[in-house]
C-alpha positions in Angstrom: 122.3 -14.5 -10.1 123.7 -15.9 -6.9 122.6 -19.2 -5.4 120.5 -17.6 -2.7 118.4 -15.6 -5.3 118.0 -18.8 -7.3 116.7 -20.7 -4.3 114.2 -17.9 -3.5 113.0 -17.8 -7.1 112.5 -21.6 -7.2 110.5 -21.5 -3.9 108.4 -18.6 -5.2 107.6 -20.4 -8.5 106.7 -23.6 -6.6 104.4 -21.7 -4.3 102.6 -19.9 -7.1 102.2 -23.2 -9.0 100.6 -24.7 -5.9 98.2 -21.9 -5.6 97.1 -22.3 -9.2 96.7 -26.1 -8.8 94.5 -25.6 -5.7 92.4 -22.9 -7.4 91.7 -25.0 -10.5 91.3 -28.3 -8.7 94.3 -30.2 -10.1 95.4 -33.0 -7.8 98.5 -35.1 -8.3 97.9 -38.9 -8.3 100.2 -41.7 -9.4 102.9 -39.4 -10.8 100.3 -37.5 -13.0 97.9 -34.7 -12.7 94.1 -35.1 -12.8 91.4 -32.6 -12.7 89.0 -33.2 -9.8 85.4 -32.3 -10.2 84.2 -30.3 -7.2 81.6 -32.3 -5.2 78.1 -31.1 -5.3 77.2 -29.6 -2.0 73.9 -28.4 -0.6 74.5 -24.8 -1.8 75.2 -25.9 -5.4 72.1 -28.1 -5.4 70.0 -25.2 -4.0 71.3 -22.9 -6.7 70.6 -25.5 -9.5 67.0 -25.8 -8.2 66.6 -22.0 -8.1 67.9 -21.7 -11.6 65.5 -24.4 -12.9 62.6 -22.6 -11.2 63.6 -19.3 -12.8 63.9 -20.9 -16.2 60.4 -22.3 -15.9 59.0 -18.9 -14.9 60.7 -17.2 -17.8 59.3 -19.8 -20.2 55.8 -19.1 -18.8 56.3 -15.4 -19.1 57.5 -15.8 -22.7 54.4 -17.9 -23.5 52.1 -15.3 -22.0 53.8 -12.5 -24.0 53.6 -14.3 -27.3 50.2 -16.1 -27.0 47.6 -13.3 -26.8 45.2 -14.9 -29.3 43.8 -17.3 -26.7 41.7 -14.5 -25.2 43.2 -14.8 -21.7 43.9 -11.7 -19.8 47.5 -10.9 -19.0 46.5 -9.9 -15.4 44.9 -13.3 -14.7 48.0 -15.1 -16.0 50.3 -13.0 -13.7 48.1 -13.5 -10.7 48.0 -17.2 -11.3 51.8 -17.2 -11.3 51.9 -15.3 -8.1 49.5 -17.7 -6.4 51.5 -20.7 -7.6 54.3 -19.9 -5.2 
């Protein structure tokens, strides 16, 4: 391997390592590497809220499907869910 190929190889390895560090959120601080937690932005907060709402709805639907002994009609329960939104 000649010196030119070695320099090109070192530059390529460094570039690939930088890409991986940026992708996984590794930042160099004080001669060490730390993982940086991505900050919560508005989109993440909106998605968390939507996930919470969907989990609540699934819980209600599971309750409706498993508790038929109360005598409530399934249609009335579903309509109540639709009107809730």
